[in-house]
BABAVO-88903 format. One line per 5 residues: number of its first residue (from 1); their letters; for each residue y, z, x of C-alpha. Coordinates in steps of 0.001 Angstrom, whole numbers, plus 500000, padded with zeros to 6 digits. Example, Ala and Ser with C-alpha at 12.3 -4.5 7.8 and 13.67 -1.06 7.14 Angstrom:
<firos>
1 = AS = 495500 507800 512300  498940 507140 513670
</firos>
This chain:
<firos>
1 = MIQFQ = 674180 233690 567243  676812 232841 565350  677263 229355 563433  680563 227521 562740  679410 224826 560063
6 = YFDGC = 681938 221858 559043  681909 218133 558410  684668 216096 559759  687529 216004 557018  687343 219047 555452
11 = PNAQT = 691081 220346 555444  690342 224362 555777  687959 224019 559145  690023 224201 562068  691941 226936 560647
16 = TLDNL = 689216 229200 559784  687558 227898 563389  690681 228936 565194  690125 231865 563049  686573 232247 564654
21 = LSLRE = 687955 231366 568220  690244 233432 568786  688269 236617 568085  685798 235603 571043  688026 237271 573749
26 = ELGIP = 689668 240049 571840  685219 241074 570476  683925 239805 574092  681496 237634 572287  680197 235466 575184
31 = ESSIE = 680998 231754 574508  677529 230938 574448  677617 232506 571590  678873 230334 569158  677568 227279 568313
36 = LVEVP = 679346 224697 566400  676585 222618 563573  678798 219254 562279  677282 218665 558825  677446 214807 558837
41 = DPAQA = 676545 213453 555872  674582 215540 552039  670394 214681 553850  671958 217614 556988  673214 219168 554933
46 = EEQRF = 670560 220166 551959  668309 220368 555403  670306 222931 556879  670733 224729 553502  674600 223773 554506
51 = QGSPT = 677286 225552 551259  680301 223005 552398  682575 223251 554765  683887 225964 556426  680707 228086 556676
56 = ILVDG = 680334 230632 558763  676923 232381 559731  675687 235681 561695  671952 235725 562581  671757 232892 559334
61 = RDITT = 673120 235760 557216  676805 233963 555470  679047 235892 556561  680717 235902 552893  677910 236501 550904
66 = GEIPS = 675293 238656 552839  672905 236049 552299  670676 233279 553965  671948 230610 551967  669376 228569 549888
71 = GFNYT = 670043 225377 548095  672441 223504 549451  675961 221568 548880  678369 219377 550328  681505 219705 549657
76 = CRVYS = 684724 221899 550629  684055 225456 549830  686435 227413 548332  687073 231871 548718  688599 234677 546878
81 = FGGES = 689989 237159 548918  691726 239105 547739  691970 237424 544038  693297 234032 546099  691215 231217 545826
86 = TGVIP = 691374 229696 549581  689113 227005 551532  689997 229294 555034  688123 232549 555671  690483 235065 557214
91 = RDFIR = 690556 236370 560724  690380 240204 559501  687533 239078 557406  685681 237429 560880  686748 240077 562644
96 = ARLIE = 685014 243054 560408  682384 241257 559331  681680 240392 563026  681499 243978 564172  680463 245851 561169
101 = WGAAP = 676826 243241 561297  677138 243992 565267  677928 240556 566324  680556 242014 568598  679550 243998 571871
106 = DR = 679859 247004 571632  683154 247229 573711
</firos>
């Protein structure tokens, strides 16, 4: 199961979601395998161990850290890819992790 977590108003959530969804057909991922989860407030963030917006979990593990989240943050996330800071998880990174972690059916 792939879970996309976000909160309304995060400027990077839509681009990251677009990157994830653009891989669905290419990798043969069923639509039902992707769950969109809006985290509306800090209380829900704590309950869900939300790491910030946007977050992608694959079978409960954070796609960028490989860890099951602990603690919580109700902020926009900032990532580092290739030495550059960004709030967007790149499509190529998502693709590689989904394949590596077996979230995409064998083609």
